C-alpha positions as CSV (number, residue, x, y, z in Angstrom):
1,M,5.3,3.2,-26.5
2,F,4.0,-0.4,-26.5
3,M,1.9,-1.1,-29.5
4,G,1.4,-4.8,-29.1
5,K,2.2,-5.5,-32.7
6,T,2.3,-9.2,-32.3
7,T,-0.3,-11.3,-34.1
8,F,-1.1,-14.7,-32.8
9,N,-3.8,-17.2,-31.9
10,I,-4.0,-18.9,-28.5
11,S,-6.3,-21.8,-27.5
12,G,-7.4,-22.8,-24.0
13,N,-10.3,-23.1,-21.6
14,L,-11.8,-19.6,-21.7
15,V,-13.2,-18.3,-18.4
16,D,-15.9,-16.1,-19.8
17,V,-16.7,-13.6,-17.0
18,W,-19.6,-12.1,-19.0
19,K,-21.4,-15.3,-19.8
20,K,-20.2,-17.0,-16.6
21,E,-19.1,-20.0,-18.6
22,I,-15.9,-22.0,-19.0
23,Y,-15.4,-23.4,-22.5
24,P,-12.7,-24.2,-25.0
25,A,-12.0,-21.3,-27.3
26,E,-9.4,-19.9,-29.7
27,I,-8.5,-16.2,-29.3
28,S,-7.1,-14.3,-32.2
29,V,-4.9,-11.3,-31.4
30,N,-3.8,-8.7,-33.9
31,N,-1.9,-5.4,-33.2
32,G,-2.4,-5.8,-29.4
33,K,-6.2,-6.3,-29.6
34,I,-8.6,-9.3,-29.6
35,V,-10.1,-9.5,-33.0
36,S,-12.1,-12.7,-32.4
37,I,-13.1,-15.3,-29.9
38,A,-14.3,-18.6,-31.3
39,R,-15.6,-21.6,-29.4
40,I,-13.9,-24.9,-30.1
41,K,-16.0,-28.1,-30.4
42,E,-14.0,-30.1,-27.9
43,I,-15.6,-30.4,-24.5
44,Q,-12.3,-29.5,-22.9
45,L,-8.6,-28.9,-23.7
46,P,-6.6,-30.9,-21.1
47,G,-3.3,-29.2,-20.2
48,A,-4.1,-26.1,-22.2
49,G,-4.7,-23.9,-19.1
50,Y,-7.4,-21.4,-18.3
51,I,-7.5,-18.1,-20.1
52,M,-9.0,-15.2,-18.0
53,P,-8.7,-11.5,-17.6
54,G,-5.6,-10.2,-15.9
55,F,-5.8,-9.2,-12.2
56,I,-5.9,-5.7,-11.0
57,D,-4.8,-4.3,-7.6
58,S,-7.6,-1.8,-7.0
59,H,-5.6,0.3,-4.5
60,V,-1.8,0.2,-3.9
61,H,0.9,2.6,-2.9
62,V,3.7,1.4,-5.2
63,E,6.2,3.2,-3.1
64,S,5.6,0.8,-0.2
65,S,7.1,-2.1,-2.3
66,M,10.4,-0.1,-2.0
67,L,10.5,-0.4,-5.8
68,V,10.0,2.2,-8.5
69,P,7.0,1.5,-10.7
70,S,9.0,-0.2,-13.5
71,E,10.4,-2.7,-11.0
72,F,7.1,-3.2,-9.3
73,A,5.7,-4.2,-12.7
74,R,8.5,-6.7,-13.3
75,L,7.5,-8.6,-10.2
76,A,3.7,-8.2,-10.4
77,V,3.3,-9.5,-14.0
78,T,4.6,-12.9,-12.9
79,H,1.5,-13.3,-10.7
80,G,-0.9,-12.3,-13.4
81,T,-1.3,-8.6,-12.4
82,V,-1.8,-6.4,-15.5
83,A,-2.8,-3.1,-13.9
84,T,-3.0,-1.2,-10.7
85,I,-4.9,1.7,-9.2
86,S,-1.9,3.5,-7.8
87,D,-1.9,6.3,-5.3
88,P,1.4,8.2,-5.4
89,H,0.5,9.8,-2.1
90,E,3.8,8.7,-0.4
91,I,6.2,10.3,-2.8
92,A,4.0,13.3,-3.1
93,N,4.4,13.9,0.6
94,V,8.1,14.0,0.1
95,C,8.6,15.6,-3.3
96,G,5.2,17.1,-4.2
97,M,4.3,17.4,-7.9
98,K,7.7,16.3,-9.0
99,G,7.2,13.1,-7.1
100,V,3.9,12.3,-8.9
101,E,5.5,13.1,-12.3
102,F,8.4,10.8,-11.4
103,M,6.0,7.9,-10.9
104,I,4.0,8.6,-14.1
105,E,7.1,8.8,-16.2
106,N,8.9,5.8,-14.7
107,G,5.7,3.8,-15.1
108,K,5.5,4.7,-18.8
109,Q,8.9,3.0,-19.4
110,V,7.4,-0.5,-19.2
111,N,4.4,-2.4,-20.7
112,F,2.2,-2.4,-17.6
113,K,-1.1,-0.5,-17.0
114,F,-0.4,1.9,-14.1
115,N,-3.4,4.1,-13.3
116,F,-2.3,6.9,-11.0
117,G,-4.4,9.2,-8.9
118,A,-4.1,12.8,-7.7
119,P,-3.1,12.7,-4.0
120,S,-5.9,14.5,-2.1
121,C,-4.1,14.9,1.3
122,V,-0.6,16.3,1.0
123,P,0.2,16.8,3.8
124,A,-2.1,14.3,5.4
125,T,-2.5,16.5,8.5
126,V,-1.1,19.8,9.9
127,F,0.2,17.8,12.9
128,E,3.4,16.6,11.2
129,T,6.1,17.9,9.0
130,A,5.9,16.9,5.4
131,G,8.1,17.7,2.4
132,A,5.4,19.3,0.3
133,T,1.9,20.7,0.0
134,L,-0.6,20.1,-2.8
135,N,-3.4,22.6,-2.6
136,S,-6.7,22.4,-4.5
137,S,-5.2,24.2,-7.5
138,D,-2.3,21.7,-7.6
139,V,-4.8,18.8,-7.4
140,K,-6.8,20.3,-10.2
141,K,-3.7,20.5,-12.4
142,L,-3.1,16.8,-11.7
143,L,-6.6,15.8,-12.4
144,E,-6.5,17.5,-15.7
145,K,-3.7,15.2,-16.8
146,E,-4.8,12.2,-19.0
147,E,-2.5,9.9,-16.9
148,I,-4.4,10.8,-13.7
149,K,-7.5,8.6,-13.5
150,Y,-9.0,9.5,-10.1
151,L,-8.8,11.6,-6.9
152,S,-6.8,9.4,-4.4
153,E,-8.1,8.4,-1.0
154,M,-9.7,11.3,0.9
155,M,-8.2,10.7,4.3
156,N,-9.4,13.9,5.7
157,F,-12.9,12.6,6.5
158,P,-13.4,15.3,9.2
159,G,-12.8,17.9,6.4
160,V,-15.5,16.2,4.3
161,L,-18.0,16.0,7.2
162,F,-17.4,19.7,8.1
163,K,-17.2,20.8,4.5
164,D,-13.7,22.3,4.6
165,P,-13.5,24.6,1.5
166,E,-10.2,23.2,0.3
167,V,-11.3,19.6,0.7
168,M,-14.6,20.2,-1.1
169,K,-12.9,21.9,-4.0
170,K,-10.7,18.9,-4.6
171,I,-13.7,16.6,-4.6
172,E,-15.7,19.0,-6.9
173,Y,-12.8,19.2,-9.4
174,A,-12.8,15.4,-9.7
175,H,-16.5,15.3,-10.2
176,E,-16.3,18.0,-12.8
177,L,-13.8,16.0,-14.7
178,N,-15.8,12.8,-14.3
179,K,-13.1,11.1,-12.3
180,P,-13.9,8.9,-9.3
181,V,-13.0,9.8,-5.8
182,D,-11.4,7.2,-3.5
183,G,-12.3,7.1,0.2
184,H,-10.4,6.4,3.4
185,A,-12.7,6.4,6.5
186,P,-11.7,3.8,9.1
187,G,-14.4,3.2,11.7
188,L,-16.8,5.7,10.1
189,R,-20.4,4.5,10.7
190,G,-24.0,5.6,10.6
191,E,-24.9,9.1,9.6
192,D,-21.3,10.2,9.4
193,A,-20.6,7.4,6.9
194,K,-23.7,8.4,4.9
195,K,-22.6,12.1,4.9
196,Y,-19.1,11.2,3.7
197,I,-20.4,9.0,0.9
198,E,-23.0,11.6,-0.2
199,A,-20.1,13.9,-0.8
200,G,-19.4,11.7,-3.8
201,I,-16.8,9.3,-2.3
202,Y,-17.6,5.8,-3.4
203,T,-14.8,3.4,-2.2
204,D,-13.2,2.5,1.1
205,H,-10.3,0.1,1.8
206,E,-10.1,0.7,5.5
207,C,-12.9,-1.5,6.8
208,F,-11.7,-4.0,9.4
209,T,-15.0,-5.5,10.3
210,A,-17.8,-6.9,8.2
211,A,-20.3,-4.8,10.2
212,E,-18.5,-1.6,9.3
213,A,-18.4,-2.6,5.6
214,L,-22.1,-3.5,5.6
215,D,-22.9,-0.1,7.0
216,K,-21.1,1.5,4.1
217,L,-22.4,-0.9,1.5
218,K,-26.0,0.1,2.3
219,Y,-25.2,3.7,1.4
220,G,-23.8,2.7,-2.0
221,M,-20.0,2.6,-1.1
222,K,-17.8,-0.1,-2.8
223,I,-15.6,-2.0,-0.4
224,L,-12.0,-2.9,-1.2
225,I,-10.9,-6.0,0.6
226,R,-7.3,-5.3,1.6
227,E,-4.6,-7.8,2.2
228,G,-1.2,-6.3,2.4
229,S,2.0,-6.8,4.2
230,A,0.7,-5.2,7.4
231,A,-3.0,-4.6,7.2
232,K,-4.9,-7.9,6.6
233,N,-8.7,-7.7,6.3
234,F,-9.4,-10.6,4.0
235,E,-10.7,-13.0,6.6
236,A,-13.0,-10.4,8.2
237,L,-14.5,-9.2,4.9
238,I,-14.4,-12.0,2.3
239,C,-17.8,-13.3,3.2
240,L,-19.3,-10.1,1.7
241,L,-18.3,-11.2,-1.8
242,N,-21.1,-13.8,-1.7
243,D,-23.9,-11.2,-1.5
244,Y,-22.2,-8.1,-3.0
245,P,-20.2,-9.3,-6.0
246,E,-20.6,-6.1,-7.9
247,M,-19.5,-3.9,-4.9
248,I,-16.3,-5.6,-3.9
249,M,-12.7,-5.3,-5.2
250,F,-9.3,-6.7,-4.0
251,C,-6.3,-4.6,-3.1
252,S,-3.0,-4.8,-1.3
253,D,-2.7,-1.1,-0.3
254,D,0.9,-1.7,0.9
255,K,3.0,-4.6,-0.3
256,H,6.7,-5.1,0.7
257,P,9.1,-6.5,-1.9
258,D,9.5,-9.9,-0.3
259,S,5.8,-10.7,-0.3
260,L,5.4,-9.2,-3.8
261,A,8.0,-11.6,-5.1
262,I,5.9,-14.5,-3.8
263,G,2.4,-13.4,-4.9
264,H,-0.2,-10.7,-5.4
265,I,-3.9,-10.6,-6.2
266,N,-3.7,-14.2,-7.4
267,Q,-3.2,-15.2,-3.8
268,L,-6.5,-13.6,-2.8
269,C,-8.3,-15.4,-5.6
270,A,-6.9,-18.8,-4.4
271,R,-7.9,-18.1,-0.8
272,A,-11.4,-17.1,-1.9
273,I,-11.8,-20.4,-3.9
274,A,-10.7,-22.3,-0.8
275,K,-13.6,-20.7,1.0
276,E,-15.9,-22.1,-1.8
277,I,-16.9,-18.7,-3.1
278,D,-18.1,-18.8,-6.7
279,L,-15.3,-18.4,-9.2
280,F,-17.1,-15.7,-11.3
281,K,-17.8,-13.6,-8.2
282,I,-14.1,-13.8,-7.4
283,L,-13.1,-12.7,-10.9
284,Q,-15.7,-9.9,-10.7
285,A,-13.8,-8.5,-7.8
286,A,-10.3,-9.2,-9.0
287,C,-10.7,-8.2,-12.7
288,V,-14.0,-6.7,-13.7
289,N,-15.1,-4.2,-11.0
290,P,-11.9,-2.1,-11.1
291,V,-12.2,-1.7,-14.8
292,L,-15.8,-0.6,-14.7
293,H,-15.5,1.6,-11.6
294,Y,-12.4,3.5,-12.7
295,K,-13.2,3.4,-16.4
296,L,-9.8,1.7,-17.2
297,N,-8.4,1.0,-20.5
298,V,-7.8,-2.6,-19.6
299,G,-9.2,-5.5,-21.6
300,L,-11.7,-8.0,-20.2
301,L,-11.6,-10.7,-22.9
302,R,-14.1,-9.3,-25.3
303,E,-13.7,-8.8,-29.0
304,G,-12.2,-5.4,-29.6
305,D,-10.6,-5.2,-26.1
306,E,-6.9,-4.8,-25.7
307,A,-5.3,-8.2,-25.3
308,D,-4.7,-8.0,-21.5
309,F,-5.2,-11.6,-20.2
310,I,-3.5,-14.4,-18.3
311,V,-3.3,-18.2,-18.6
312,T,-3.4,-20.1,-15.3
313,E,-2.6,-23.8,-14.7
314,N,-5.8,-24.3,-12.8
315,L,-8.7,-22.6,-11.0
316,I,-7.5,-23.5,-7.5
317,D,-4.2,-21.8,-6.7
318,F,-4.2,-19.6,-9.9
319,A,-0.6,-20.4,-10.7
320,V,0.1,-18.1,-13.6
321,K,1.6,-19.7,-16.8
322,Q,1.5,-16.6,-19.0
323,T,0.6,-12.9,-18.7
324,Y,-0.2,-10.8,-21.8
325,I,-0.5,-7.0,-21.8
326,K,-1.5,-5.3,-25.1
327,G,-0.9,-8.6,-26.8
328,E,2.7,-8.9,-25.6
329,L,3.9,-11.8,-23.5
330,M,5.2,-10.1,-20.4
331,A,5.7,-13.1,-18.1
332,E,5.9,-16.9,-18.4
333,N,6.2,-19.6,-15.7
334,G,7.4,-17.2,-13.1
335,K,9.9,-15.3,-15.4
336,S,9.3,-11.7,-16.1
337,F,10.1,-10.3,-19.6
338,I,9.9,-6.7,-18.4
339,Q,13.4,-5.2,-18.4
340,S,14.9,-2.9,-15.8
341,V,15.3,0.7,-16.9
342,P,17.7,3.4,-15.6
343,V,16.5,5.5,-12.7
344,Q,17.6,8.9,-11.7
345,P,16.7,9.3,-8.1
346,I,14.8,12.3,-6.7
347,N,14.8,13.0,-2.9
348,Q,14.4,15.5,-0.1
349,F,16.5,14.6,2.9
350,N,18.0,17.5,5.0
351,C,18.6,16.3,8.5
352,T,22.0,15.6,10.1
353,K,23.0,12.6,12.3
354,I,21.7,12.5,15.9
355,T,23.2,11.8,19.2
356,A,21.9,9.4,21.9
357,Q,21.4,12.4,24.3
358,Q,18.7,13.7,21.9
359,L,16.6,10.5,22.7
360,S,16.3,10.7,26.5
361,I,12.9,11.3,28.0
362,G,12.8,13.2,31.2
363,I,10.1,12.2,33.7
364,K,8.6,15.7,33.7
365,D,8.7,15.9,29.9
366,Y,6.2,13.0,29.2
367,P,2.4,13.1,29.8
368,S,1.0,11.1,32.7
369,E,-2.2,10.6,34.6
370,N,-2.4,9.2,38.1
371,G,1.1,7.9,37.8
372,L,0.5,6.1,34.5
373,I,1.9,7.0,31.1
374,P,0.3,6.6,27.6
375,V,1.7,3.8,25.5
376,I,1.0,2.8,21.9
377,E,-0.1,-0.8,21.5
378,A,0.8,-2.1,18.0
379,L,-1.5,-4.7,16.7
380,D,-0.2,-7.4,14.3
381,G,-1.9,-7.2,10.9
382,Q,-3.6,-3.9,11.6
383,L,-3.0,-0.2,11.1
384,I,-5.1,0.7,14.0
385,T,-3.4,0.9,17.4
386,N,-4.6,0.9,21.0
387,K,-3.9,3.5,23.7
388,L,-2.7,1.9,26.9
389,W,-2.0,3.5,30.3
390,L,0.9,1.7,32.0
391,E,3.2,2.1,34.9
392,P,6.5,3.7,33.7
393,T,10.0,2.3,34.1
394,I,12.2,4.9,35.7
395,E,16.0,5.2,35.9
396,G,17.1,8.2,37.8
397,E,15.4,11.3,36.2
398,Y,14.5,9.5,33.0
399,L,11.8,7.1,31.6
400,T,13.1,4.1,29.8
401,G,11.8,1.1,28.0
402,N,11.3,-2.3,29.7
403,I,12.2,-5.4,27.6
404,E,10.6,-7.8,30.0
405,K,7.3,-6.0,29.7
406,D,7.8,-5.5,26.0
407,V,7.5,-1.7,26.3
408,L,10.1,-0.1,24.1
409,K,11.1,3.4,23.2
410,M,9.9,4.7,19.8
411,V,11.1,8.0,18.2
412,V,10.3,10.1,15.1
413,V,13.1,12.2,13.6
414,N,12.2,15.1,11.3
415,R,14.0,14.3,8.0
416,Y,13.3,17.6,6.3
417,N,15.2,19.8,8.8
418,N,17.0,19.5,12.1
419,A,14.4,19.6,14.9
420,P,13.8,18.2,18.4
421,V,13.2,14.4,18.3
422,A,9.6,13.2,19.2
423,K,9.6,10.3,21.7
424,C,7.1,7.9,23.2
425,F,6.7,4.2,24.3
426,I,5.3,1.3,22.4
427,K,4.2,-2.2,23.2
428,N,4.1,-5.5,21.1
429,F,7.2,-5.2,19.0
430,G,8.8,-7.9,21.0
431,L,12.5,-6.8,20.5
432,K,14.9,-8.4,22.9
433,E,17.9,-6.4,21.7
434,G,18.9,-3.7,19.1
435,A,16.7,-1.4,17.1
436,L,14.9,-0.8,13.8
437,A,14.7,2.4,11.9
438,S,12.9,3.4,8.6
439,S,12.4,6.5,6.5
440,V,9.2,4.8,5.2
441,A,6.8,6.3,7.8
442,H,3.3,7.1,6.5
443,D,2.3,9.7,5.7
444,S,5.1,12.3,5.9
445,H,8.0,9.8,5.9
446,N,10.1,11.2,8.6
447,I,12.4,8.7,10.3
448,V,10.6,6.3,12.7
449,A,12.5,3.9,15.0
450,V,11.9,1.5,17.8
451,G,14.6,0.0,20.0
452,V,15.6,-1.4,23.4
453,N,18.0,1.4,24.3
454,D,19.2,4.8,23.1
455,A,22.6,3.6,21.8
456,S,20.9,1.1,19.4
457,L,18.3,3.6,18.3
458,T,21.0,6.2,17.5
459,K,23.0,3.6,15.4
460,A,19.9,2.5,13.5
461,I,18.7,6.1,12.8
462,N,22.1,7.3,11.7
463,L,22.4,4.4,9.2
464,V,19.2,5.6,7.5
465,I,20.4,9.2,7.5
466,D,23.8,8.2,6.1
467,K,21.9,6.5,3.2
468,Q,19.6,9.5,2.7
469,G,16.7,7.0,3.3
470,G,16.2,3.4,3.9
471,V,15.5,0.7,6.5
472,S,18.0,-0.5,9.1
473,A,18.3,-3.1,11.9
474,V,21.1,-3.3,14.4
475,N,22.3,-4.9,17.6
476,N,25.7,-4.6,19.5
477,S,27.6,-6.7,16.9
478,H,25.7,-6.3,13.6
479,E,24.2,-3.6,11.5
480,M,22.1,-4.0,8.3
481,V,20.7,-1.3,6.1
482,L,18.8,-1.3,2.8
483,G,19.2,2.1,1.1
484,L,16.2,3.8,-0.5
485,P,17.6,6.8,-2.4
486,V,14.4,7.6,-4.3
487,A,12.6,9.9,-2.0
488,G,13.8,7.8,0.9
489,L,11.1,5.3,-0.1
490,M,12.3,3.3,-3.1
491,S,15.4,1.6,-4.4
492,T,17.0,2.0,-7.8
493,D,18.1,-1.7,-7.8
494,D,16.7,-4.8,-9.5
495,G,13.4,-5.7,-7.8
496,Y,14.4,-9.2,-7.0
497,K,17.6,-8.1,-5.4
498,V,15.7,-5.7,-3.3
499,A,13.3,-8.5,-2.3
500,E,16.3,-10.6,-1.3
501,A,17.9,-7.8,0.7
502,Y,14.7,-7.0,2.5
503,T,14.1,-10.7,3.3
504,A,17.5,-10.8,4.9
505,I,16.9,-7.8,7.1
506,D,13.4,-9.0,8.0
507,I,14.8,-12.4,9.1
508,F,17.5,-10.7,11.2
509,T,14.8,-8.6,12.9
510,K,12.7,-11.6,13.7
511,E,15.3,-14.3,14.5
512,V,18.1,-12.2,16.1
513,L,16.3,-9.2,17.5
514,K,13.3,-11.4,18.2
515,S,10.5,-9.1,16.9
516,S,7.2,-11.0,17.4
517,L,5.4,-9.1,14.5
518,T,4.6,-10.7,11.1
519,A,5.9,-7.6,9.3
520,P,8.0,-5.5,11.7
521,F,9.0,-2.8,9.2
522,M,5.6,-2.5,7.7
523,T,4.0,-2.2,11.1
524,L,6.7,0.4,12.1
525,S,5.9,2.4,9.0
526,F,2.3,3.0,10.2
527,M,3.1,4.0,13.8
528,A,3.4,7.6,12.6
529,L,0.1,7.4,10.5
530,L,-2.0,10.0,12.3
531,V,-5.2,9.5,10.3
532,I,-5.6,6.0,11.7
533,P,-6.8,5.7,15.4
534,H,-6.0,5.6,18.2
535,L,-2.5,6.6,19.3
536,K,0.4,7.5,17.1
537,L,3.6,9.5,17.1
538,S,4.4,12.3,14.7
539,D,7.7,14.3,14.5
540,K,5.8,16.9,16.6
541,G,4.7,14.6,19.4
542,L,2.3,12.0,20.7
543,F,-1.1,12.2,18.8
544,N,-4.6,11.1,19.7
545,G,-6.2,9.9,16.5
546,D,-9.7,10.0,18.0
547,T,-9.7,13.7,19.0
548,F,-7.2,14.8,16.3
549,S,-5.0,16.5,18.9
550,F,-1.7,16.1,20.7
551,V,-1.7,14.2,24.0
């Protein structure tokens, strides 16, 4: 669709990632490809900017931006991102094969290099209700598509370790088709890590300590340094780039629209420079390694490559002056030239509104030991949670939250059919009033909500149901909702408008409801993610992520 027919020359200070040099050069582009790169005699070209390969997000769920791929691209190109390794796992859990096809087709409408994977774990577990199933035959059909570049993160690491037949078939199909397999193995160490990697899984974006990452590096696994809206592992892992530049990549994993409007992979490059890491090692991680590992059709500033490159003002904060993809200028000085395209939503949302009575928790209906009850402890900036045993707050025959102790009620509502509501308690959200609700709830995307009382929870949840998906925040006098009609995950609106709307609801959550979290909605979205330890809540009940069993 995008042939890059423009012919032009551009001069600047070339950041040559192959020769590890910076020198003045003139690049000639014809029909979307680089036909020549010629050194210029000048020692430097003041004010001309620095020409370098475009940035690549090596693992991202586009759905978590609340934007369809075409709108994600509109925002991302302004920050010098030219390509993504995109796992459509979220929409696949809601809409199955049709969801993956939606992402591919919408992404094709714009000049941006989306590289989608075949979701390996739909549903992620049997302990929750999802909207679809992709078996090994379905995964094989996806992997056979030209647009599908890899097998997405294999979250079922117990299935790999115990050689589950369906799991192993998916991995084998990817190997047969010479397509990489992405990993997902939080906390896996030692012989188990080795066994997982030996199955042919060569990346992991879930390391949250350098020690864990080093353990996996020694077995040949590549480590993706993740810095998203909720999970932030940059500080813990960036030191590894000094010694393992060929084994490190940068990713966001999950990026909400407000933070995507501000920056992307360029921010990680700037932070790495501030830590005095070598520029060429940084660009190896941000640009080169993803292309080589995933065999991408993305140019790296060589003669014959497609003209995918950026011009930055400097090599300190990586402020992007221009972004070129296939020789076309796609962004300049913060303005995106990608146009919005019409979107026809797909969805699966079949539950009816709830009542406050459905949210009560009887004393006898909740697990306890020695007079204590299990409580999820949310950790700011992490997907992992802690399991606490705390004294309950009792009112009559019921358990309730306790605002003073920052222990609130959390619930998960099955969005695919009417079913009993799952309930538990959670600490560290910090709400002083009201409630939050969201149909973005990894991995099955049922409705997850947290609040100070049942009336607020009911109001927030029903706002989401009324919109057939979205995020909401309420108190006694105000209610806010951002509708997400595409699978209950993404908006059909202009990406910048979505970012503004999300910013407003985020500010309300923090300044009025008083949430203490950096990204309350992103953190909430992971409280039903069963494949990340230690304690989570699915629509079927409280779940122990260490034993993979209900509490």
